[in-house]
N, C-alpha and C positions, 0 to 999 in steps of 0.2 A: 516510435512515439506512443506513449501511453496516454489515452484520453478517457477520462472517467468523470462521473458525477459523484459527489459525496454529500450525504445528509446525516445530521445527527438524529438519533432515535431517543426520545425522552423517557420511554417506559417500556416494560416488557410486553404489555398489551399491544402496543403499536407494532413492536417487532413481530409478534405472532400474526397480526393482521397483514403485515407486509409479506410474510412468508407464504400466505395463501391468497394473496390479492388476486381478484378475478381477472383484471386486465393483464397481469403478468402470467398467470397460469394459462390464459387462453392462447398465448403464443409461446409457451414453454416447449423446449426441445425434449423429446422423450428420453428418459433414462439419464438425464443430465443433473438431476438433483442429488446433492451429497452434503455430508456434514464432516468437516475436517478440523483437526486440532492444528493450530498454527503457533510455532515458537520462533520468534525473530530476535536477532541480535544485531545491533548497529555498531560499527567500529570506526574509530578515528584515532589520531595521534593525541598525545598529551596536550598539545596546544590547539586542538580542534582544527587542524589544517584543512581537512576535507570539507567539514561543515562550513567553514568560512569561505570556501570556494564553491559553495552551493552543490556539493557532491555528497550523496549518501552511499555508504558501503554497507550492504545488508547481507546477512546469512539467515536463511529461513528454512525451517523444517515444515513441510506441508504433508501431514500424515507420515508416510515412510520416506518421502522424497526430500532431498536437501538441495537448495538452489542458492547460489551466491549472485548478488545483483549490484549493479551500479546504477544510480539514478541522478540525473543532473538537469540543469536548465529548467527548473520547475517554474510554472506560472499558473495563476488561477483567476477566474472571473466568476465570482460568486461560488456556486457549487461545482462549476466546471474546472477541472484540473488537467493540465497537460505537462508532460515531462518526457525527456529522453530516458531510455532504459535499455540495459543489456543484461542478460541472464546466462549463467553458466552452471550446469549441473555439477554437484559435488558428491563424492562417494565416501566421505570420511567425516564423522561427527566431530573430530578434533578441530575441524574448521571453526567450530563455535568458540574455541578457546584461543586460537592464534592463527587467524587467516593471513594469507599473504596477498599483496596486491598483484603478484604474478599470476593469480587466477585469471586476470583479464589482459594478459600481455599480448594477446592476438588482436586486440582492438585499439583504435586510436585513443579513445578515452582511457583505456587501461594503461597505455604508455604514459599518458598525462598524469594519472594517479600514481604510478610508480615513481615518477620524477618528483611529485609533490611530497610523497611519503619519504623517499630517500631511505636512510637507514633507521628511521624512527619506528618504534614499535606501535602496532595497532592494538588499541584497547577497546573493550566493550564499554560503550557509554550509555546505551539504552537497550532495554529488553522489553519484549512484548509477548504476552501469552493470551490467546483468545481462540474462541470457537468460531469458525466461519461456516455458515450455511449458504450454499450457493447453487445456482442453476442457470442455464443459458436460455435466452429467448431469441426468437427469430421474428422480428417485426418489420414487415415490408422489406424483406431481404437484408435487413441490417441485423447482424449477430452481436448480441451483448451478453455479458455475464452479470447477474444480479447476486450480490453478496451481502449477507447480514453478519456483522462482526460484533462479538460481545466478549469482553475480557478486560485486560488492564495493561497500561504502560508503566514500566518500572525503571526508575533511575536512582542514583545515590541521594537525590533530593526528595524522594517520595514516590507515590503512585497516583495515577489518574485512570479513571474508567474508560473503556472503549465500548461504545454503543452507537453503531452507525450502519447505514446502508450505502453500498457503492454500486454503481452501474457502469461497467466498463465496456467501451465500444471495441469489439474485436474486428469487425469489418462492416462496411456500409456507410451510411450518411450520418454525420454529426447531428443534423437536424432531427433525425429520429431519436437519437439519444436524448436530446434536449426535450423532445416531446414527451418521452417516457418520464423524465424527471419532473416536468411541469405537472403532469397528471398525478404523480405520486405526492409531490410536495403540496399541491392544492388539496388533495383528498385527505391527507393525514396531517396537514399543518407542519410539514417537516422544515427544519431550519437548515440552510446551506452550511455544509462543513467547510469553513473558510481556510482550514489548515489541515495538513496531513498528520498521520499518527507520529511520524518522525519529527515534524515541526513542533508538535505539542511537547514531545520529549525534550527537544532542544530548548523550548521556552522554560521548561522546568529547571534546566541546567543554566539558564541565563545566557544561552549562546545565540547569536544572531546569524542567520543564514546569509551568505554572501557579504559578510562584514567588510 
């Protein structure tokens, strides 16, 4: 289960202030700070079978690492987002062109996706390119990752900017995650990110999740 907070960042000045925020840096894990180029591609059938079943099939390059992911069962309450997720490492960039649902055949959700897709081809419907600056914090024994993402979402219908901060709970108490979010949103006037990057891409395409 992925549990995270999402907030929109309105300008570059706010992004820079968040990157060096005193509350965050005071509980930052040593040597965890890094800057990574992210390239994501989301795949679906021509009829958007997966999206309409609330399933996202993503291939993402994180620096030199490539990971294929399935995400499903998403829900959110304001800035708080929760969803099921599985990840599989991939060692071939060809996966960005023509991935197979068989990547996830060892899992129950993977078998479900294989049945949904059948003999249909998987096509790239959304691409994303962004820089992620991130570091981990340890707050009262709750481990979280703070990420600042800036870039763009690209579809056949156009582009949308990405400028947001995410705080993901790795372990510990959800209450601590919410506490961090409350402090940041109050201090910087952050607006809750009510939809994921993927959902915003689908909106551009006119596709409804779980239709």
